[in-house]
C-alpha positions in Angstrom: 0.0 -0.1 0.1 1.4 3.4 -1.0 1.4 6.5 1.2 -1.8 8.0 -0.7 -3.7 4.8 -0.3 -2.8 4.8 3.4 -3.9 8.2 4.2 -7.3 7.8 2.4 -7.7 4.4 4.1 -7.6 6.3 7.4 -10.6 8.5 6.6 -14.2 7.4 7.5 -16.1 6.0 4.5 -18.6 8.8 4.2 -15.7 11.4 3.8 -13.6 9.2 1.6 -16.5 9.1 -0.9 -17.3 12.6 -0.9 -16.9 14.8 -4.1 -15.8 18.3 -2.9 -18.0 21.2 -3.4 -17.0 23.3 -6.5 -17.7 27.0 -6.1 -18.1 29.5 -8.7 -14.9 30.4 -10.5 -13.2 33.4 -8.8 -12.5 36.6 -10.9 -8.9 36.4 -9.9 -8.5 32.9 -11.0 -9.8 33.7 -14.5 -7.5 36.7 -14.7 -4.5 34.5 -14.0 -5.6 31.8 -16.5 -6.5 33.9 -19.4 -5.0 37.4 -18.7 -8.3 39.1 -19.1 -9.5 42.2 -17.4 -13.0 43.7 -17.0 -14.4 40.3 -16.0 -18.0 40.0 -14.8 -19.1 37.3 -12.5 -22.6 36.0 -12.6 -21.9 32.7 -11.0 -22.5 32.7 -7.2 -25.7 34.7 -6.7 -24.0 37.6 -5.1 -25.4 40.9 -4.7 -24.3 43.0 -7.7 -24.6 46.3 -5.8 -22.0 45.4 -3.3 -22.5 45.9 0.5 -24.7 48.9 1.6 -23.4 52.0 3.0 -24.5 51.3 6.7 -22.8 47.9 6.5 -19.5 49.4 5.3 -19.7 52.1 7.9 -20.2 49.5 10.7 -17.2 47.4 9.4 -15.0 50.6 9.5 -16.2 51.4 13.2 -15.4 47.7 14.1 -11.8 47.6 12.6 -10.1 48.6 15.9 -11.8 45.6 17.6 -10.3 42.9 15.3 -7.4 42.4 17.9 -10.0 41.1 20.3 -12.1 37.9 20.1 -15.7 38.8 19.0 -18.8 38.2 21.1 -19.2 34.5 21.0 -22.8 34.7 21.6 -23.4 37.5 19.1 -25.8 39.3 21.6 -26.4 42.4 19.4 -27.2 40.6 16.3 -29.2 38.1 17.9 -31.2 40.7 19.7 -31.9 42.5 16.4 -32.9 39.4 14.6 -35.3 38.5 17.6 -36.8 41.9 17.4 -37.1 41.7 13.7 -39.1 38.5 13.8 -40.9 38.9 17.2 -38.9 35.9 18.5 -36.8 35.4 21.7 -32.9 35.5 21.4 -32.8 31.9 22.6 -34.5 30.9 19.2 -31.7 32.3 17.2 -28.5 30.5 16.2 -25.7 32.3 14.1 -23.6 30.5 11.7 -20.7 31.1 9.5 -23.1 31.6 6.6 -26.2 29.6 6.6 -24.2 26.7 5.2 -22.6 26.1 8.7 -26.2 26.0 10.1 -26.8 22.9 7.6 -23.7 21.2 8.8 -24.6 21.8 12.5 -27.9 20.1 12.0 -26.2 17.2 10.3 -23.8 16.8 13.3 -26.4 17.2 15.8 -29.2 15.0 14.3 -27.7 12.6 11.9 -25.5 9.6 12.2 -24.9 6.1 10.4 -28.2 4.3 10.1 -30.2 7.4 9.9 -31.4 9.3 6.8 -31.6 12.8 5.4 -34.1 13.6 2.6 -34.0 16.2 -0.1 -35.0 16.8 -3.6 -33.2 16.0 -6.8 -31.5 19.3 -8.1 -31.2 20.6 -4.5 -28.5 22.4 -2.9 -25.1 20.6 -3.2 -24.4 21.1 0.5 -27.2 18.8 1.7 -25.6 15.5 0.4 -22.1 16.8 1.5 -23.3 17.4 5.1 -25.3 14.2 5.0 -22.5 11.8 3.8 -19.8 13.6 5.9 -21.5 12.2 9.1 -22.0 8.8 7.6 -25.9 9.1 7.3 -27.9 8.0 4.2 -29.2 10.4 1.6 -32.6 9.8 0.3 -32.9 11.7 -3.0 -36.4 12.1 -4.2 -37.0 12.9 -7.9 -38.0 16.4 -8.6 -41.4 17.7 -9.9 -40.9 20.3 -12.5 -37.4 21.0 -11.2 -38.6 21.5 -7.8 -39.4 19.8 -4.5 -42.3 17.0 -4.9 -43.6 17.2 -1.4 -46.2 14.4 -1.9 -43.5 12.1 -3.1 -41.3 13.2 -0.2 -43.8 12.5 2.4 -44.3 9.0 1.0 -40.6 8.3 1.4 -40.3 9.3 5.1 -39.5 6.4 7.4 -38.5 5.8 11.0 -34.9 6.4 9.9 -35.7 9.8 8.4 -34.2 12.4 10.9 -33.9 15.5 8.6 -35.8 16.8 5.6 -33.8 19.7 3.7 -36.1 21.9 1.6 -34.8 25.0 -0.2 -37.5 27.6 -0.9 -36.8 29.0 -3.4 -34.7 26.1 -4.6 -31.1 26.5 -5.7 -30.2 26.1 -8.5 -33.6 25.9 -10.2 -35.3 28.9 -8.3 -38.6 26.9 -8.0 -41.0 28.2 -5.2 -43.3 26.1 -3.1 -46.6 27.6 -2.2 -47.5 28.4 1.5 -50.5 26.0 1.9 -48.7 23.0 0.4 -45.5 23.6 2.4 -47.2 24.3 5.7 -49.3 21.1 5.4 -46.2 19.1 4.6 -44.4 20.4 7.6 -47.1 20.0 9.9 -47.6 16.4 8.9 -44.0 15.3 9.6 -43.7 12.8 12.4 -42.1 13.9 15.7 -38.8 12.2 15.1 -38.1 14.1 11.9 -36.8 17.6 11.6 -37.5 20.0 8.8 -34.8 22.4 7.7 -36.4 25.1 5.6 -33.4 26.8 3.7 -34.7 30.2 2.9 -31.4 31.8 1.7 -33.3 33.6 -1.2 -36.5 34.5 0.6 -36.1 38.4 0.4 -36.4 38.1 -3.4 -39.7 36.4 -3.2 -42.6 38.9 -4.3 -45.2 40.0 -1.7 -48.0 38.1 -3.4 -46.0 34.8 -3.3 -44.5 35.5 0.2 -44.6 32.9 2.9 -44.9 33.6 6.6 -42.7 30.7 7.7 -41.7 32.4 11.0 -45.4 31.9 12.3 -45.0 28.2 11.9 -42.2 28.0 14.6 -45.1 28.3 17.1 -46.7 25.2 16.1 -43.8 23.1 14.7 -41.1 22.5 17.1 -39.3 20.2 14.6 -38.8 23.2 12.1 -35.6 25.3 11.7 -35.5 28.1 9.2 -32.2 29.0 7.8 -31.3 32.4 6.3 -28.2 34.3 5.2 -26.8 37.8 4.8 -24.8 36.7 1.8 -27.4 37.3 -0.9 -29.8 40.1 -0.5 -27.7 42.0 2.0 -24.5 41.8 0.0 -22.2 40.3 2.7 -21.1 37.0 1.0 -17.5 37.6 1.8 -18.1 37.9 5.5 -19.8 34.6 5.9 -22.7 35.1 8.2 -26.1 33.5 8.5 -28.7 32.4 11.0 -31.1 29.8 12.1 -34.6 30.3 13.7 -36.1 27.5 15.6 -37.6 26.6 19.1 -35.2 27.1 21.9 -34.4 23.5 22.3 -33.1 23.1 18.7 -31.1 26.4 19.0 -29.6 24.8 22.3 -28.6 21.7 20.6 -27.1 23.5 17.7 -25.1 25.7 20.0 -23.7 22.7 21.7 -21.8 21.7 18.5 -21.4 25.4 17.1 -17.6 26.3 17.3 -16.8 29.2 19.5 -16.4 32.7 17.9 -17.7 31.2 14.6 -18.7 34.7 13.6 -16.0 37.3 13.3 -16.4 40.8 14.7 -16.7 42.6 11.3 -19.3 40.2 10.2 -21.4 40.6 13.3 -21.2 44.4 13.0 -22.0 44.5 9.3 -25.0 42.2 9.6 -26.6 44.2 12.5 -26.2 47.3 10.4 -27.4 45.7 7.2 -30.6 44.4 8.9 -31.6 47.9 9.7 -30.9 49.1 6.2 -34.4 48.8 4.5 -33.5 51.2 1.7 -30.6 49.1 0.5 -32.7 46.0 0.6 -35.5 47.6 -1.4 -32.9 48.7 -4.0 -31.5 45.2 -4.1 -35.0 43.8 -4.7 -35.6 46.3 -7.4 -32.5 45.8 -9.1 -33.0 41.9 -9.1 -36.6 42.4 -10.5 -35.5 44.4 -13.4 -32.6 42.2 -14.0 -34.6 39.1 -14.0 -36.9 40.8 -16.7 -33.9 41.8 -18.8 -32.4 38.3 -18.7 -35.6 36.5 -19.5 -36.5 38.9 -22.3 -33.0 38.2 -23.5 -33.4 34.5 -23.4 -36.9 34.7 -25.3 -35.2 36.8 -28.2 -32.5 33.9 -28.4 -35.3 31.3 -28.6 -34.1 29.7 -25.4 -36.3 28.4 -22.4 -35.6 28.9 -18.7 -36.8 27.8 -15.4 -39.0 30.5 -13.8 -37.1 31.6 -10.8 -38.1 33.4 -7.6 -34.4 33.9 -6.5 -31.7 36.2 -7.7 -30.6 33.8 -10.4 -32.1 32.0 -13.4 -31.3 28.7 -15.0 -31.5 28.7 -18.7 -32.0 25.6 -21.0 -29.3 25.6 -23.9 -30.8 22.4 -25.5 -27.2 21.2 -25.6 -24.4 20.5 -23.2 -23.7 23.5 -21.0 -20.1 23.1 -20.4 -18.7 24.1 -23.9 -20.9 27.3 -23.8 -19.7 28.0 -20.2 -16.0 27.6 -21.3 -16.7 29.9 -24.4 -18.1 32.5 -22.1 -15.0 32.4 -20.0 -12.9 33.3 -22.9 -15.2 36.4 -23.3 -14.7 37.5 -19.7 -18.0 36.2 -18.3 -18.3 33.8 -15.4 -21.6 31.8 -15.1 -22.3 28.5 -13.4 -22.6 25.1 -15.1 -24.9 22.8 -13.3 -24.2 19.4 -14.5 -23.4 18.3 -11.0 -26.9 19.0 -10.2 -28.2 16.7 -12.8 -28.8 19.6 -15.3 -26.0 19.3 -18.0 -27.9 21.5 -20.5 -28.5 24.3 -18.3 -26.4 27.2 -17.1 -27.3 29.2 -13.9 -27.0 32.9 -14.3 -26.8 35.3 -11.4 -28.7 38.6 -11.8 -26.1 41.4 -12.2 -26.3 45.1 -12.9 -28.0 46.2 -16.0 -24.6 46.6 -17.7 -23.4 43.2 -16.7 -26.7 41.5 -17.7 -26.5 43.1 -21.2 -22.7 42.2 -21.5 -23.6 38.7 -20.6 -26.5 38.4 -23.1 -24.2 39.8 -26.0 -21.6 37.2 -25.1 -24.2 34.5 -25.1 -25.6 35.4 -28.4 -22.2 35.5 -30.0 -21.3 32.1 -28.3 -24.4 30.5 -29.7 -23.9 32.0 -33.2 -26.7 34.4 -33.3 -24.5 37.3 -34.0 
């Protein structure tokens, strides 16, 4: 046995079989590879406006404090979140991005012999978090690229401990209605926890809006995860949160690492939460950008999956990887999603108006329409 085989042989089976998560290509990496400048990135569902002025001011004010450990309990941010959602602070768990909350759930509630359930075409972290702790992933075929709640309910067994549901779903952008989702969660057996991943909930229109916070009162097995990475423009600071009954929050805090949120992230998130003007600007920019992109797809004769997020997946009717690579050479980074079982689609994040038009022009040229 050589050294490589020996090292891999020491790892637990679930980790050994994992395929690492592949993030969107960084701008700096493409600059190094191709020597390009003026690159636009529409790959990772980031806010094209950048952080808000209030968040930036809070970061500046917090800079002298980076020599000290941050508040490990995140008291100020927890208090702001509790006030916003009319909850108690002991119902809030802070995470290093909402991704960490997903992993904390897996560490606390999953183990070999138990199961986690999620949909086909669901967020890639669900299988990673599940497999890393040795649990079994139950993947339910999608319905119109989204969660098939009826089929999921039929697959729940005594071994099912966690059901992951992203709403809107990533990478497809599909949205479940309030009545169907509430009925599904309320019918879950007591031994099964539902993680409602609402990383993109701010982009959902008022008419489609879902008041999931109210469900916490009657569903103690529900945890809602949200993030400051998307609508609030703080992806680089990695801060998210979970809302649940106090008992779930207590369990998650037992496995949460101390000081998992840095001082700048805590300060920026608290300020961002109070910056409604910035949030409304973000929502308006996203709505206009979604309209621009879908009109552009229509003009190119392309179909797309209607999305309630800040991204849209377009069907190229051909393998997406060659188109993705051609767009890279034009200085445009988007997201191929073959790893989500969608090899003919590309996921496009909504950018500024200029970025959206630059992308559509590059796509048209790549597809041979110009």
